[in-house]
Every structure is written in structure tokens, then in C-alpha cells.
Backbone as CSV, one residue per row, in Angstrom:
resi,resn,N_x,N_y,N_z,CA_x,CA_y,CA_z,C_x,C_y,C_z
1,MET,-10.912,-11.252,-8.639,-9.170,-10.409,-8.029,-10.681,-11.479,-6.351
2,GLN,-10.434,-12.234,-5.401,-10.815,-12.039,-4.040,-10.378,-10.889,-4.034
3,SER,-10.611,-10.821,-2.400,-10.949,-9.000,-2.018,-10.969,-8.615,-0.494
4,ASP,-11.208,-8.441,0.243,-11.100,-7.880,1.422,-10.529,-7.368,2.699
5,TRP,-12.099,-6.519,3.524,-10.779,-5.160,4.287,-10.491,-5.716,5.386
6,THR,-9.359,-5.148,6.917,-10.015,-5.083,8.292,-9.740,-4.431,8.624
7,VAL,-9.340,-3.751,9.437,-9.698,-3.109,10.409,-8.444,-2.753,11.427
8,ALA,-7.017,-2.137,11.733,-6.654,-2.494,12.315,-6.172,-1.686,13.726
9,CYS,-6.488,-1.138,14.167,-6.437,0.206,14.474,-5.643,-0.335,16.280
10,ALA,-5.744,-2.101,17.102,-6.471,-1.395,18.816,-4.580,-0.369,19.512
11,ALA,-5.567,-0.677,20.449,-3.428,-0.578,21.139,-2.336,-1.058,20.687
12,ASP,-2.478,-2.390,20.553,-1.281,-3.657,20.329,-0.296,-3.634,18.292
13,ASP,-1.499,-3.024,17.904,-1.713,-2.871,16.372,-0.525,-2.440,15.572
14,PRO,0.740,-2.259,13.857,1.609,-1.723,13.859,1.124,-0.074,13.595
15,GLU,1.599,0.534,13.273,0.566,2.476,13.159,2.437,2.720,12.272
16,VAL,1.334,2.910,10.920,2.032,3.262,10.032,2.845,5.671,10.867
17,VAL,4.641,4.895,10.856,5.103,6.341,10.977,6.123,7.430,9.280
18,ILE,5.353,8.121,10.160,6.411,9.052,8.022,6.764,9.920,9.492
19,PRO,8.291,10.552,9.458,9.004,9.406,8.429,9.649,8.607,8.831
20,TRP,10.423,7.532,7.764,10.606,6.879,9.061,12.349,6.226,8.575
21,ALA,12.924,5.103,9.588,13.864,4.981,8.256,14.501,3.024,9.329
22,GLY,15.155,2.990,8.353,16.124,1.659,8.885,17.037,1.255,9.604
23,LYS,17.570,0.102,10.778,19.099,0.584,11.113,19.725,1.254,10.565
24,ASP,20.433,0.979,8.961,22.244,1.180,8.871,21.518,2.908,8.044
25,ARG,19.778,3.129,7.974,19.388,4.040,6.982,19.024,4.344,5.197
26,LEU,19.637,3.311,4.797,19.842,3.009,3.295,18.080,2.474,3.437
27,LEU,16.984,2.008,4.170,15.907,1.636,3.775,15.244,2.829,4.637
28,ARG,14.344,4.023,3.561,13.332,5.339,4.630,12.376,5.720,3.721
29,PHE,11.581,5.966,4.099,10.345,7.328,3.671,11.212,8.554,2.577
30,VAL,10.850,8.136,1.404,11.291,8.435,0.241,10.004,9.699,-0.717
31,ASP,9.291,10.467,-0.487,8.572,11.290,-0.104,8.553,11.182,-2.217
32,LEU,7.758,10.784,-2.533,7.527,10.793,-3.840,6.875,12.387,-4.599
33,ARG,5.869,12.633,-3.801,5.581,13.807,-4.332,6.212,15.004,-4.840
34,GLN,7.129,14.709,-3.625,7.605,16.230,-3.663,9.192,16.126,-5.369
35,SER,9.587,14.084,-4.948,10.645,14.480,-5.331,10.655,12.726,-6.222
36,PRO,9.802,12.692,-7.631,9.672,11.757,-7.946,10.418,11.327,-8.862
37,GLU,11.474,11.714,-8.926,13.263,11.177,-9.546,14.291,10.778,-8.186
38,ALA,12.966,10.135,-7.130,13.830,9.239,-6.157,13.255,7.885,-5.953
39,LEU,12.576,7.469,-7.237,11.489,6.015,-7.291,12.950,5.209,-7.862
40,GLN,14.375,5.493,-8.201,14.763,4.985,-8.420,15.895,4.870,-7.499
41,GLU,16.031,5.227,-5.439,16.111,4.660,-4.553,16.005,3.836,-3.568
42,ILE,14.048,3.273,-3.605,13.227,2.172,-3.650,13.209,1.090,-4.589
43,PRO,14.743,0.107,-3.810,14.697,-0.883,-4.440,14.050,-1.964,-5.107
44,GLU,12.923,-2.100,-4.362,10.990,-2.636,-4.818,10.549,-2.831,-6.181
45,ALA,11.223,-0.968,-6.201,10.893,-1.014,-7.784,11.799,-0.313,-8.406
46,GLU,13.443,-0.361,-8.310,14.117,-1.219,-9.103,13.560,-2.850,-9.494
47,GLU,13.472,-3.192,-8.989,13.481,-4.544,-8.709,12.312,-5.468,-9.497
48,PHE,10.891,-4.571,-9.040,10.225,-4.437,-9.904,9.580,-3.682,-10.474
49,PRO,8.879,-3.810,-12.218,8.134,-2.571,-12.409,6.194,-2.134,-12.072
50,CYS,5.906,-2.948,-12.788,4.163,-3.006,-11.561,4.954,-1.995,-10.295
51,VAL,5.294,-2.368,-9.524,5.403,-1.518,-8.167,6.091,-0.206,-8.398
52,ALA,7.164,-0.046,-9.721,8.024,0.888,-9.628,5.948,1.973,-10.397
53,GLU,5.413,1.319,-11.196,4.322,1.900,-11.844,3.062,2.444,-10.633
54,ALA,3.122,1.137,-10.120,2.023,2.426,-8.832,2.720,3.625,-8.540
55,LEU,3.927,2.978,-7.749,4.502,4.152,-6.990,4.532,5.755,-7.466
56,ARG,4.128,5.743,-9.010,4.603,6.469,-9.891,3.364,6.898,-9.592
57,ARG,2.523,6.810,-10.172,1.402,7.155,-10.289,0.536,7.589,-9.865
58,TRP,0.051,6.832,-8.128,-0.847,7.253,-6.731,0.042,8.252,-5.998
59,ASN,1.727,8.660,-6.554,2.035,9.467,-5.982,1.901,11.184,-6.834
60,GLN,1.380,11.016,-8.544,1.475,12.321,-9.036,-0.049,13.038,-7.909
61,PRO,0.566,14.179,-8.570,-0.399,15.570,-8.293,-2.358,15.213,-8.329
62,GLY,-2.723,15.392,-8.039,-4.219,15.456,-8.859,-4.670,13.664,-8.085
63,THR,-3.837,13.059,-7.636,-4.579,11.732,-6.768,-5.216,11.508,-5.536
64,GLY,-4.300,12.843,-5.071,-5.125,12.957,-3.071,-4.901,11.913,-2.581
65,LEU,-3.355,10.956,-2.830,-2.589,9.975,-2.432,-1.224,10.279,-2.379
66,PHE,-0.279,9.950,-0.689,1.269,9.881,-1.472,1.133,8.051,0.003
67,THR,2.147,8.359,-0.896,2.298,6.045,-0.696,3.650,6.315,0.787
68,ALA,3.644,5.300,2.158,4.816,5.595,3.034,5.503,5.173,2.334
69,LYS,5.425,3.189,2.438,6.388,1.668,2.588,5.916,0.854,1.570
70,CYS,6.945,0.418,1.370,6.842,-1.083,0.557,7.622,-2.852,1.092
71,ASP,6.361,-3.714,0.574,7.653,-5.005,0.695,7.365,-5.531,-0.726
72,VAL,7.939,-6.584,-0.969,7.976,-7.805,-1.950,7.894,-9.598,-1.076
73,TRP,7.565,-9.991,-0.710,8.448,-10.903,-1.524,7.665,-12.325,-1.858
74,SER,8.362,-13.495,-2.137,7.520,-15.044,-2.266,8.214,-16.044,-1.205
75,TYR,7.062,-17.213,-1.786,7.723,-17.730,-1.251,5.979,-19.179,-0.884
76,PRO,6.620,-20.720,-0.357,5.086,-21.395,-1.137,4.910,-21.693,0.057
77,ALA,2.855,-22.686,-0.804,2.228,-22.563,0.125,2.101,-22.815,1.220
78,LYS,3.534,-23.433,1.867,2.839,-24.153,3.142,3.494,-23.220,4.433
79,LEU,3.762,-21.660,3.813,3.631,-20.920,4.783,3.183,-19.409,4.912
80,PHE,2.022,-19.769,3.889,1.082,-18.685,3.751,-0.295,-19.179,4.256
81,ASP,-1.661,-18.546,4.784,-3.096,-18.676,4.601,-3.778,-18.557,3.629
82,ALA,-3.543,-20.008,2.743,-4.538,-19.612,1.261,-6.058,-20.521,1.439
83,GLU,-6.422,-20.381,2.469,-7.138,-22.035,3.035,-8.406,-22.102,1.265
84,ASP,-8.436,-20.566,0.337,-10.401,-20.387,0.072,-8.769,-20.885,-1.552
85,LEU,-8.169,-20.679,-1.452,-7.430,-20.826,-2.804,-5.646,-22.214,-2.976
86,PRO,-6.598,-23.300,-2.069,-6.079,-25.028,-1.520,-5.092,-25.009,-2.948
87,GLU,-5.098,-24.696,-4.136,-4.940,-26.001,-4.697,-3.716,-24.851,-4.952
88,PHE,-3.106,-23.659,-4.415,-1.769,-23.415,-5.709,-0.744,-23.795,-5.002
89,ALA,1.151,-24.033,-5.247,1.534,-24.000,-4.033,2.202,-23.119,-4.314
90,PHE,2.184,-22.119,-4.826,3.442,-20.860,-4.313,3.014,-19.571,-4.725
91,ALA,3.176,-18.444,-3.900,2.647,-16.749,-3.518,3.524,-15.840,-4.071
92,ARG,3.456,-14.650,-4.502,4.220,-14.157,-4.699,3.615,-12.774,-3.696
93,GLY,3.555,-11.928,-3.157,3.559,-10.866,-2.779,4.169,-9.795,-2.119
94,SER,3.031,-8.051,-1.951,3.645,-7.910,-1.201,2.517,-6.447,-0.827
95,TYR,2.936,-5.173,-0.119,2.238,-4.644,0.494,2.075,-2.786,-0.342
96,ILE,1.520,-2.222,-0.153,1.787,-0.408,-0.049,1.387,-0.133,0.650
97,ASP,1.439,1.021,1.433,0.802,1.659,2.969,0.376,3.666,1.393
98,LEU,-0.282,3.607,1.669,-1.523,4.423,1.144,-2.037,5.567,2.021
99,LEU,-1.618,6.952,1.408,-2.132,8.486,2.545,-3.022,9.096,1.929
100,SER,-3.507,9.526,2.706,-4.371,10.501,2.451,-3.618,12.219,1.829
101,THR,-4.081,12.612,0.935,-3.216,14.334,0.879,-4.059,15.049,2.008
102,ASP,-5.319,14.898,1.314,-6.286,16.158,2.387,-6.468,15.629,3.888
103,ALA,-5.263,17.021,5.037,-5.931,17.146,6.475,-6.939,16.509,6.447
104,ALA,-7.497,17.313,6.797,-9.621,15.958,6.945,-9.447,14.583,6.222
105,THR,-9.055,14.705,5.705,-9.672,13.727,4.840,-8.398,11.957,5.982
106,PHE,-7.063,12.287,5.902,-6.305,11.592,7.296,-6.469,11.403,8.670
107,ALA,-6.943,12.867,9.220,-7.753,12.318,10.245,-9.104,11.964,10.527
108,SER,-10.147,11.895,9.478,-12.113,10.959,9.899,-11.684,9.732,9.388
109,PHE,-11.517,8.897,10.198,-11.704,7.079,10.377,-12.890,6.609,9.531
110,GLU,-13.926,7.451,9.901,-14.647,7.372,9.263,-14.993,7.937,7.590
111,THR,-14.447,8.209,6.726,-14.025,8.183,5.605,-12.763,7.918,5.340
112,CYS,-11.943,7.386,5.733,-10.770,6.390,5.461,-11.492,5.903,5.173
113,GLU,-12.722,4.804,6.154,-12.766,3.907,6.589,-13.654,3.375,4.628
114,ARG,-14.687,3.866,4.503,-15.385,4.166,3.536,-14.753,4.231,1.758
115,GLN,-13.942,5.040,2.340,-12.386,4.524,0.764,-12.242,3.110,1.214
116,LEU,-11.443,2.156,2.382,-11.297,1.111,2.977,-12.237,0.044,1.581
117,ARG,-13.733,0.360,2.130,-15.007,-0.383,1.715,-14.714,-0.009,0.247
118,ALA,-14.638,1.223,-0.316,-15.030,1.327,-1.675,-13.994,0.187,-2.580
119,TRP,-13.038,0.529,-1.382,-11.517,0.004,-2.954,-11.802,-1.865,-2.715
120,THR,-12.280,-1.758,-1.982,-12.347,-3.104,-1.824,-13.728,-3.976,-3.250
121,GLU,-14.580,-2.680,-3.180,-15.411,-3.757,-3.746,-15.191,-2.954,-5.080
122,ILE,-14.280,-2.065,-5.131,-13.526,-2.144,-7.126,-13.544,-3.266,-7.563
123,SER,-12.219,-3.996,-6.080,-11.061,-4.863,-6.802,-11.272,-6.349,-6.413
124,ARG,-13.255,-6.465,-6.038,-14.102,-6.979,-6.231,-14.249,-7.617,-7.586
125,SER,-14.030,-6.238,-8.417,-15.128,-6.522,-10.131,-13.491,-6.984,-11.355
126,ILE,-12.379,-6.783,-10.314,-12.156,-7.353,-11.161,-11.620,-8.402,-11.444
127,GLU,-11.926,-9.409,-12.797,-11.699,-10.261,-13.449,-11.044,-11.375,-13.121
128,LEU,-9.915,-11.269,-12.206,-8.442,-11.897,-12.642,-8.535,-12.986,-11.726
129,PRO,-7.931,-14.339,-11.418,-7.945,-15.572,-11.303,-6.704,-15.501,-10.800
130,ALA,-6.841,-15.611,-9.631,-5.574,-16.308,-9.179,-5.068,-15.394,-7.772
131,CYS,-5.230,-14.726,-7.809,-5.533,-12.866,-7.329,-6.517,-12.871,-5.654
132,ARG,-5.897,-12.565,-5.199,-6.308,-11.287,-3.975,-5.645,-9.777,-3.940
133,ALA,-6.851,-8.914,-3.251,-6.248,-8.262,-2.780,-6.599,-7.952,-0.151
134,GLU,-6.493,-6.873,-0.196,-6.726,-7.110,1.308,-6.110,-5.938,1.534
135,TRP,-7.369,-4.915,1.973,-6.954,-3.466,2.865,-7.671,-3.205,3.700
136,THR,-6.541,-3.151,4.480,-6.013,-2.727,6.583,-6.147,-1.970,6.776
137,LEU,-6.908,-1.229,7.514,-7.170,0.563,7.487,-6.417,-0.158,9.073
138,ARG,-5.451,0.873,9.281,-5.202,1.276,10.611,-3.852,2.870,11.101
139,PRO,-3.508,3.019,11.835,-3.502,4.759,12.148,-2.355,4.477,11.704
140,ALA,-2.287,5.785,11.773,-0.537,6.623,10.887,-0.304,8.244,12.248
141,ARG,1.259,8.473,11.222,1.530,9.425,12.437,2.265,10.456,11.201
142,ILE,2.580,11.664,11.071,2.496,11.908,10.172,3.776,13.372,11.123
143,PHE,4.858,13.172,11.013,5.508,14.547,12.016,6.162,15.539,11.057
144,PRO,6.441,16.975,11.866,7.126,17.511,10.825,7.789,17.243,9.911
145,ALA,8.847,17.714,8.796,9.465,17.656,8.200,10.626,18.518,8.767
146,SER,12.153,18.183,7.900,13.402,18.885,8.826,13.136,19.850,9.482
147,GLY,14.478,20.342,10.091,14.696,22.052,9.607,13.602,22.735,10.619
148,GLU,13.893,24.022,10.661,13.183,24.519,12.525,11.528,24.440,12.269
149,PRO,10.720,24.126,13.000,9.919,23.797,12.829,9.096,25.084,14.140
150,SER,7.320,25.378,13.055,7.092,25.882,14.134,6.156,26.264,14.195
151,PRO,6.331,26.827,15.588,5.130,26.552,16.675,4.097,25.419,16.493
152,THR,3.058,25.567,16.120,2.108,24.708,15.224,2.726,23.251,14.560
153,GLN,3.950,23.485,14.372,4.436,21.677,14.156,4.598,20.738,14.987
154,CYS,4.952,21.056,16.192,6.354,20.359,17.148,5.168,18.324,17.186
155,SER,4.239,18.879,17.352,3.056,17.567,17.201,3.178,16.942,15.400
156,PRO,3.016,15.310,15.684,3.381,14.704,14.909,1.415,14.672,14.043
157,GLN,0.879,14.911,13.414,-0.351,14.938,12.388,-0.937,13.914,13.674
158,HIS,-1.870,13.175,13.431,-2.941,11.599,13.613,-3.681,11.459,12.594
159,GLY,-4.057,10.400,11.644,-5.341,10.639,11.590,-4.873,8.357,10.722
160,TYR,-5.002,8.241,9.503,-5.255,6.626,9.041,-4.623,5.793,8.080
161,ALA,-4.314,4.629,7.212,-3.952,4.976,6.697,-3.901,3.619,6.365
162,THR,-4.031,3.244,5.074,-4.296,2.053,4.198,-3.489,1.227,3.706
163,THR,-2.734,-0.330,4.610,-1.932,-1.631,3.494,-2.861,-2.236,2.261
164,LEU,-2.571,-1.739,1.878,-2.965,-2.676,0.789,-1.926,-3.506,-0.295
165,TYR,-2.459,-5.111,-0.065,-1.436,-5.504,0.233,-1.826,-6.803,-0.962
166,THR,-1.283,-7.450,-2.100,-1.742,-7.656,-3.076,-0.990,-8.853,-3.514
167,TRP,-1.990,-10.241,-3.368,-1.283,-11.557,-3.575,-1.588,-12.014,-5.259
168,GLY,-1.181,-12.960,-6.354,-0.752,-13.877,-6.986,-0.635,-14.991,-5.900
169,TYR,-1.035,-16.663,-7.039,-0.885,-17.507,-6.720,-0.610,-18.511,-7.789
170,GLY,0.287,-19.568,-7.694,0.176,-20.369,-9.059,1.435,-21.540,-8.355
171,ASP,1.163,-22.499,-9.653,1.910,-23.565,-9.685,3.242,-23.224,-9.515
172,SER,3.783,-22.521,-9.818,4.968,-21.989,-9.335,5.322,-21.459,-9.175
173,PRO,6.454,-20.457,-8.895,6.937,-19.645,-8.589,7.362,-17.985,-9.621
174,GLU,7.265,-18.162,-9.983,7.243,-17.439,-12.211,5.676,-17.613,-12.631
175,ALA,4.962,-18.142,-11.942,3.229,-18.222,-12.215,2.433,-17.139,-11.147
176,ALA,3.111,-17.748,-9.845,2.259,-17.320,-8.926,2.656,-14.687,-9.278
177,ALA,4.153,-14.604,-9.535,4.829,-13.469,-9.587,3.428,-12.746,-10.958
178,THR,3.001,-13.396,-11.981,2.646,-13.251,-13.521,1.199,-12.496,-12.347
179,TYR,0.980,-14.019,-11.691,-0.858,-12.950,-11.555,-0.146,-11.550,-10.454
180,TRP,0.897,-11.506,-9.582,0.355,-10.875,-8.576,0.501,-9.878,-9.502
181,ASP,1.960,-9.436,-10.263,2.428,-9.144,-10.994,0.650,-7.936,-12.477
182,ALA,0.230,-8.835,-12.581,-1.571,-8.164,-13.031,-1.539,-7.884,-11.847
183,ALA,-1.903,-9.655,-11.023,-3.060,-7.944,-10.097,-2.955,-6.300,-9.951
184,LEU,-1.389,-5.979,-9.206,-1.461,-5.088,-8.458,-1.666,-3.731,-9.886
185,ARG,-0.888,-3.927,-10.932,-1.270,-3.475,-12.183,-2.921,-2.573,-12.501
186,ALA,-3.364,-3.866,-12.241,-4.940,-4.002,-12.686,-5.908,-2.374,-11.750
187,LEU,-5.114,-2.710,-9.827,-5.251,-2.157,-9.427,-4.292,-1.216,-8.690
188,ILE,-3.797,0.127,-9.902,-3.822,0.949,-10.261,-4.355,2.328,-10.359
189,GLU,-5.472,2.013,-11.546,-5.349,3.527,-12.274,-7.150,2.945,-11.364
190,PRO,-7.554,2.539,-10.619,-9.370,2.427,-10.008,-8.529,3.097,-8.302
191,VAL,-7.708,2.713,-8.592,-7.085,2.938,-6.753,-6.803,4.330,-7.199
192,SER,-6.108,5.620,-7.693,-6.557,5.840,-8.601,-7.161,7.903,-8.853
193,THR,-8.464,6.920,-10.105,-9.488,7.329,-9.830,-10.478,7.252,-8.303
194,PHE,-10.803,6.650,-7.869,-11.316,6.138,-6.199,-11.107,7.376,-5.870
195,SER,-9.358,8.156,-5.156,-9.410,9.039,-4.584,-9.223,10.812,-5.022
196,ARG,-9.383,10.589,-5.659,-10.000,12.446,-6.616,-11.543,11.913,-6.456
197,SER,-12.484,10.654,-6.555,-14.441,11.340,-6.434,-14.620,11.914,-4.827
């Protein structure tokens, strides 16, 4: 699997904010650590079993992770930057935002960057053709849960999240989807086990 990492922490780069909600509030942050059964409320998990498997695993107690947001998309080659994979006509991609449950780790740029680099090396060792992973470190804010806030909960926690982008490429939409599925599934345990180290 091809893999690379980047840091997107400039003032104008997007950040991960928790909780979040779409304009119609049908799409929103779902706390899968507190409510695992709410997985069925996430459209991407309902449609794509590999996304459901990843979200279920990465939000389990003991992983040291939780997820904030995800999306899945498909498109033809002319719409994606695949200069290193020019022979493919189609791609399927996804992203999942990953955050540490440990407050000190979440707040430490150095620790989060080390984890990002390690995940990149782990994914490079996975032998899968026509697949790519990209790990992007970005700023994050976690706001207090709703309810009566205590004086220490008035401000958000500031820290860092990793956005994992995963792609599969192929000569048909079906082939691209198959490689993407394999790539995401191949990353589930390495991400889980590394986060506990």
C-alpha cells in the first residue's frame, strides 16, 4: 500500500470540531464509545460494512481512540490526483477522523505527530496493490458535553486529530471499491494495536 503523511495546522486549514452537526441536524457527531449501538445512525456505516467494522473497532474501550466523522466517495480518474497511479480509471476514497481519548496525548503535537508517522510506516508495510493511505494531522477542538457545565468545562479542549484518507483504484468502479474495502480493512488492527502502545 502506498502511504504518506502531512501536517495541516496553518491558520486557514480546517479543524476537527466535536460535537458537530449538519444544517439539517440529521448528520451529526455520534459518540460511539458511549453508545456503540448508535453505529446504525451513521449512513456510511450502514452502506459500507468495512466502515462499520472500522468505526466499531476504533471506538472500543482499550484502543485509546475515538472517531469524529467519516465520508465515502467514488469518482473517475480525471477528477483525482493520481499521478503516481496513472493506469487506473476509477477510485473510491474515504476519510475517518481519529482522536486520542487521552487528554495529554490529544493536546501534544509531538506525540500526535509521532503516532501519525508510525501509522504511515505500518501502512507502507501492507502488501496491497492499487491502494493508498494518507494521514493528515490537523487541529481539533472538543467542546463540553451538553448539560450543566462546571466552571472547568466552559472552554473547549484544544489538541490534534488525524484524518485517515484511504483509496482504492481500479479499471472499473467495482474494482476500485474492492481495493478500497481491502485497504480499509487491512488498516483496522494496525491502527488499533498501535494506539495502545
